[in-house]
Structure formats: C-alpha cells, structure tokens
C-alpha positions as CSV (number, residue, x, y, z in Angstrom):
1,M,88.0,106.5,104.7
2,G,90.5,104.3,106.4
3,Q,93.3,102.5,104.4
4,T,93.2,98.8,103.1
5,I,95.7,96.6,105.2
6,T,98.2,94.3,103.2
7,V,97.6,90.6,104.4
8,T,100.2,87.9,104.2
9,V,99.0,84.5,105.3
10,T,101.5,81.7,106.0
11,T,100.6,78.2,107.2
12,G,101.7,77.8,111.1
13,A,103.8,75.1,112.5
14,R,100.4,73.0,113.1
15,P,98.1,72.6,109.8
16,E,95.2,74.3,112.1
17,V,97.3,77.2,112.7
18,R,97.5,80.5,110.0
19,V,99.6,83.2,110.5
20,L,98.2,86.7,109.0
21,S,101.2,89.2,108.7
22,T,100.1,92.8,108.1
23,N,101.4,96.2,107.2
24,R,99.9,97.8,110.5
25,S,100.4,97.0,114.2
26,F,97.3,96.4,116.3
27,T,98.5,96.2,119.2
28,G,102.2,97.9,119.8
29,M,104.5,95.7,121.7
30,K,101.4,93.9,123.8
31,N,100.6,90.7,123.2
32,E,96.7,90.0,123.0
33,R,95.4,86.4,123.5
34,Y,92.0,85.7,122.9
35,P,91.0,82.0,123.7
36,S,87.3,82.4,123.4
37,A,84.8,85.0,122.0
38,D,83.7,85.9,125.3
39,V,87.3,87.1,125.9
40,A,87.1,89.3,122.8
41,A,83.5,90.6,123.5
42,R,85.2,92.6,126.5
43,G,86.8,95.3,124.7
44,E,86.3,97.9,121.7
45,R,89.6,98.5,120.7
46,P,90.7,97.2,117.2
47,P,92.3,94.1,118.1
48,D,89.1,93.1,120.3
49,V,86.8,93.9,116.9
50,L,89.2,92.0,114.8
51,A,89.2,89.1,117.2
52,R,85.6,89.1,117.5
53,R,84.8,88.8,113.8
54,L,87.5,86.2,113.5
55,F,85.4,84.0,116.0
56,E,82.3,85.0,114.3
57,L,84.0,83.2,111.3
58,G,85.0,80.0,113.1
59,A,88.2,80.7,114.5
60,R,89.1,78.4,118.0
61,S,91.4,81.3,119.0
62,V,93.2,84.5,118.1
63,T,96.4,85.9,119.4
64,I,97.4,89.1,118.1
65,Y,101.0,90.8,118.5
66,S,102.0,94.0,116.7
67,N,101.3,93.3,113.4
68,T,101.0,89.5,113.3
69,V,97.5,87.7,113.7
70,T,97.8,84.2,114.7
71,V,94.6,82.2,114.0
72,E,93.7,78.7,114.9
73,A,90.7,76.8,113.6
74,D,89.7,73.4,112.4
75,V,91.8,72.0,109.6
76,Q,89.0,71.6,107.1
77,A,87.5,75.0,107.7
78,W,90.4,77.0,106.5
79,P,89.6,76.5,102.8
80,L,86.6,78.7,103.5
81,L,87.8,80.4,106.4
82,E,91.0,81.7,105.0
83,P,89.6,84.2,102.4
84,K,87.3,85.6,104.8
85,A,89.7,85.9,107.4
86,V,92.2,87.9,105.1
87,A,89.2,90.2,104.4
88,A,88.2,90.7,107.7
89,V,91.7,91.9,108.6
90,E,92.3,94.0,105.0
91,H,89.2,96.0,106.1
92,L,89.3,96.6,109.5
93,F,90.0,100.2,109.3
94,N,87.9,100.9,106.4
95,Y,85.1,103.1,107.3
96,Y,82.5,103.5,104.3
97,G,81.3,100.9,101.9
98,D,80.0,97.4,102.5
99,S,83.5,96.1,103.8
100,A,83.9,98.6,106.1
101,G,85.1,97.7,109.5
102,W,83.9,100.8,111.5
103,S,81.0,101.8,109.8
104,P,77.9,102.6,112.0
105,E,76.4,99.3,110.6
106,A,79.4,97.2,111.1
107,L,79.9,98.6,114.5
108,A,76.1,98.1,115.6
109,A,76.0,94.1,114.8
110,Y,78.8,94.2,117.9
111,G,76.4,96.1,119.9
112,I,78.3,99.1,119.4
113,E,76.5,102.5,119.1
114,S,78.4,105.0,117.2
115,K,77.6,108.6,118.0
116,P,78.2,111.7,115.8
117,S,81.1,114.3,116.6
118,P,80.0,117.2,118.5
119,V,79.8,120.1,116.3
120,Q,81.9,122.7,117.1
C-alpha cells in the first residue's frame, strides 16, 4: 500500500548540501526547517518523520518545502548517505514490506504506537 516516491538528487551550491526533488508534495506551501533531530522529534506529520529518518542517517539539517528536501551533511558522508537518503524518501509512504515507512514496526522505532482502525 502506498506508492513509491520518485527522487532526483542534485548537489547544492555547497558540497555538503544535496537537494532531493520528488514527485510528491510533503508540506504544501509551508517551508519546514529542521535544524536538529530534536526539532524533528516534535511532530508526527510526514515531513517530521522524514526529517527524523534523515537525521538518523547522518544529516546535520533538513529543510522541506513542498516537493523538495534539502539535506546538509558532512561532505565525507555523502557517498554512503545519498543512497540511504534517497531510499528513505522513496519509501516514506509505503505501508507494507521491509522498506515501509508507515508500517507499525517502522512507526514503533520512533515511539509512535499505531492503533487499528475501529470496526464499523
């Protein structure tokens, strides 16, 4: 369930920055800035979850605006970080499988308890 997101990566104006352009909007017209993992930990919306995952991978800061995710990390980290960051974005909305972003197991890793839908 959930469709994989298409991601295109470009290097930013500085070598420690990568810009991940996607085919999905995460924030609408609101710019979300995450200078630290603590800021990302305050919410449970998709951009908050994505920012937390990117910090876990080694990001120093994350900015999400609409369909663009800007990530800053150590220059030396990018060869290993880039494919992991792309995978984190690609699978954010997948629900089932090992790469699922919103499965109960994935959410539990962030301290979010998923509850079953009420039976009608």
